[in-house]
C-alpha positions as CSV (number, residue, x, y, z in Angstrom):
1,M,0.1,-0.3,20.0
2,V,-1.9,2.9,19.3
3,L,-5.3,2.4,17.8
4,S,-5.4,5.9,16.2
5,V,-2.1,5.2,14.4
6,I,-3.4,1.8,13.2
7,A,-6.5,3.5,11.9
8,T,-4.6,6.2,10.2
9,A,-2.3,3.7,8.4
10,F,-5.3,1.6,7.4
11,I,-7.3,4.6,6.1
12,L,-4.4,6.0,4.2
13,V,-3.3,2.7,2.6
14,L,-6.6,1.2,1.7
15,P,-7.8,3.7,-1.0
16,V,-4.3,3.8,-2.5
17,E,-4.3,0.1,-3.1
18,L,-7.9,-0.4,-4.2
19,P,-7.4,0.7,-7.8
20,D,-3.8,-0.4,-7.9
21,K,-1.9,-3.3,-9.6
22,T,-2.1,-5.1,-6.3
23,L,-5.8,-5.7,-6.6
24,F,-5.6,-6.8,-10.3
25,A,-2.5,-9.0,-9.9
26,S,-4.3,-10.8,-6.9
27,L,-7.4,-11.1,-9.1
28,V,-5.5,-12.6,-12.0
29,L,-3.7,-15.0,-9.7
30,A,-7.0,-16.1,-8.2
31,T,-8.5,-16.8,-11.6
32,R,-5.7,-19.3,-12.3
33,F,-5.2,-20.9,-8.9
34,A,-7.1,-21.8,-5.7
35,P,-7.9,-18.7,-3.8
36,L,-6.6,-19.6,-0.4
37,P,-2.9,-20.3,-1.3
38,V,-3.0,-17.2,-3.5
39,F,-4.2,-15.2,-0.5
40,V,-1.5,-16.8,1.8
41,G,1.3,-15.9,-0.7
42,V,0.0,-12.4,-1.3
43,G,-0.4,-11.8,2.4
44,A,3.1,-12.9,3.2
45,A,4.5,-10.7,0.4
46,F,2.7,-7.7,1.8
47,G,3.9,-8.5,5.3
48,L,7.5,-8.4,4.2
49,Q,7.0,-5.3,2.1
50,V,5.3,-3.4,5.0
51,A,8.1,-4.5,7.3
52,I,10.7,-3.1,4.9
53,A,8.8,0.1,4.6
54,V,8.3,0.6,8.3
55,T,12.0,-0.2,8.9
56,A,13.0,2.4,6.3
57,G,10.6,5.0,7.8
58,S,11.9,4.2,11.3
59,L,15.5,4.8,10.2
60,L,14.5,8.0,8.6
61,S,13.0,9.1,11.9
62,L,16.5,9.1,13.4
63,L,17.4,12.2,11.4
64,P,16.7,15.7,12.6
65,D,13.0,16.5,13.0
66,A,12.9,19.2,10.4
67,L,14.5,17.0,7.8
68,V,12.2,14.1,8.6
69,S,9.0,16.1,8.3
70,G,10.3,17.8,5.1
71,V,11.0,14.4,3.5
72,V,7.7,13.0,4.7
73,A,5.9,16.1,3.2
74,V,7.7,15.5,-0.1
75,L,6.7,11.8,-0.1
76,F,3.1,12.6,0.4
77,L,3.0,15.4,-2.2
78,V,4.6,13.2,-4.8
79,G,2.1,10.4,-4.0
80,A,-0.8,12.9,-4.2
81,I,0.4,14.1,-7.6
82,I,0.8,10.6,-9.0
83,L,-2.6,9.6,-7.8
84,W,-4.3,12.7,-9.1
85,R,-2.7,12.4,-12.5
86,S,-3.7,8.7,-12.8
87,A,-7.3,9.2,-11.7
88,N,-8.7,8.9,-15.2
89,S,-6.4,6.2,-16.5
90,G,-7.5,2.6,-16.6
91,P,-6.8,0.1,-13.9
92,E,-3.2,-1.2,-13.7
93,E,-3.4,-4.8,-14.5
94,E,-0.6,-7.3,-14.2
95,H,-0.3,-9.7,-17.1
96,L,0.8,-13.1,-15.9
97,D,1.9,-16.0,-18.0
98,E,-0.5,-19.0,-18.3
99,T,0.2,-21.5,-15.6
100,K,-0.5,-25.2,-15.3
101,Q,-3.5,-26.5,-13.5
102,G,-3.1,-28.8,-10.5
103,T,-0.1,-26.8,-9.1
104,S,0.5,-27.6,-5.4
105,S,-0.7,-25.1,-2.7
106,F,2.8,-24.4,-1.6
107,R,3.9,-23.6,-5.2
108,V,0.8,-21.4,-5.7
109,A,1.6,-19.5,-2.5
110,A,5.3,-19.1,-3.6
111,I,4.3,-17.8,-7.1
112,S,1.8,-15.4,-5.5
113,F,4.5,-14.2,-3.1
114,G,7.0,-13.6,-5.8
115,V,4.6,-11.8,-8.1
116,L,3.3,-9.4,-5.4
117,F,6.6,-8.9,-3.7
118,A,8.2,-7.8,-7.0
119,A,5.2,-5.6,-8.0
120,E,5.1,-3.7,-4.7
121,W,8.6,-2.1,-4.8
122,G,8.3,1.7,-4.8
123,D,4.5,1.4,-4.7
124,L,2.6,4.4,-3.3
125,S,1.4,2.3,-0.3
126,Q,5.1,1.5,0.5
127,L,5.9,5.3,0.4
128,A,2.9,6.1,2.6
129,T,3.8,3.4,5.1
130,A,7.5,4.7,5.3
131,G,6.2,8.2,5.7
132,L,3.9,7.2,8.5
133,A,6.6,5.2,10.3
134,A,8.8,8.3,10.1
135,R,6.1,10.6,11.3
136,Y,4.9,8.5,14.2
137,D,7.1,6.7,16.7
138,E,4.8,3.6,16.5
139,P,6.3,1.2,14.0
140,L,4.2,-1.8,15.1
141,S,1.0,0.2,14.9
142,V,1.9,1.5,11.4
143,F,2.8,-2.1,10.4
144,V,-0.5,-3.5,11.7
145,G,-2.7,-0.8,10.0
146,A,-0.9,-0.9,6.6
147,W,-0.8,-4.7,6.5
148,A,-4.4,-4.9,7.4
149,A,-5.4,-2.6,4.6
150,L,-3.3,-4.6,2.1
151,L,-4.8,-7.9,3.4
152,V,-8.3,-6.4,2.9
153,V,-7.6,-5.3,-0.6
154,S,-6.0,-8.7,-1.6
155,G,-8.8,-10.6,0.2
156,L,-11.5,-8.6,-1.8
157,A,-9.6,-9.4,-5.1
158,V,-9.0,-13.0,-4.4
159,F,-12.5,-13.9,-3.0
160,L,-14.8,-11.4,-4.8
161,G,-12.9,-11.3,-8.1
162,R,-13.9,-9.5,-11.3
163,T,-17.3,-8.3,-9.9
164,L,-15.5,-6.0,-7.5
165,A,-13.0,-4.7,-10.2
166,D,-15.9,-3.8,-12.6
167,R,-17.8,-1.9,-9.9
168,L,-14.9,0.2,-8.4
169,P,-15.2,3.9,-9.1
170,I,-11.4,4.1,-9.8
171,P,-11.1,7.9,-10.6
172,L,-13.0,8.8,-7.4
173,I,-11.0,6.4,-5.2
174,R,-7.7,7.8,-6.6
175,R,-8.8,11.4,-6.1
176,V,-9.9,10.7,-2.5
177,A,-6.5,9.0,-1.9
178,A,-4.7,12.0,-3.4
179,G,-6.6,14.2,-1.1
180,L,-5.6,12.2,1.9
181,F,-2.0,12.4,0.8
182,V,-2.3,16.2,0.5
183,V,-3.7,16.4,4.0
184,F,-0.8,14.4,5.4
185,A,1.7,16.5,3.4
186,V,0.2,19.7,4.9
187,F,0.6,18.4,8.4
188,A,4.2,17.4,7.6
189,V,4.9,20.9,6.2
190,I,3.5,22.5,9.4
191,E,5.8,20.2,11.5
192,T,8.8,21.2,9.4
193,V,8.1,24.9,9.9
194,R,7.6,24.4,13.7
195,A,10.9,22.4,13.9
196,L,12.8,25.1,12.0
197,T,11.3,28.0,14.0
198,G,11.2,26.3,17.3
């Protein structure tokens, strides 16, 4: 494992997920169920989603270098545009059906897994993770960094709850994340030009 790649994945994924539906879906689940099984279910869903994204990015890296860096640049530019445009919109909150009290821990974890696994498809963090896996030849490091960031966000939501959601400067976080995406897109464009001219 490479610590710099782990840190890069963590730093890129964390601000993307803070104002995202992930935080609010975890928060809503934690208001209905015991926090620990919610966290276990959410963490397992994130682990599987990150593994899928890393696998997709690693497969992408088998293509020619110029094509890979071009696709990575597009992924990050699209992510930057989406984040910037959504900076002033309200938080994305998942609305969940009311559930019965006294549900078993296993069932709570399974419900949490299902909700978050479905909610994360095509999410910006998944695109970023796939892009990082394609850019770096360190799938395990990308996995660890991205999964750690997602666990931090879900842990904050589950254990700190609504207090955290009310205090997050969502527009600022989204703009910072958009800036990070632009930086990674610029690096990918430079790599594309080098691969085409080299």
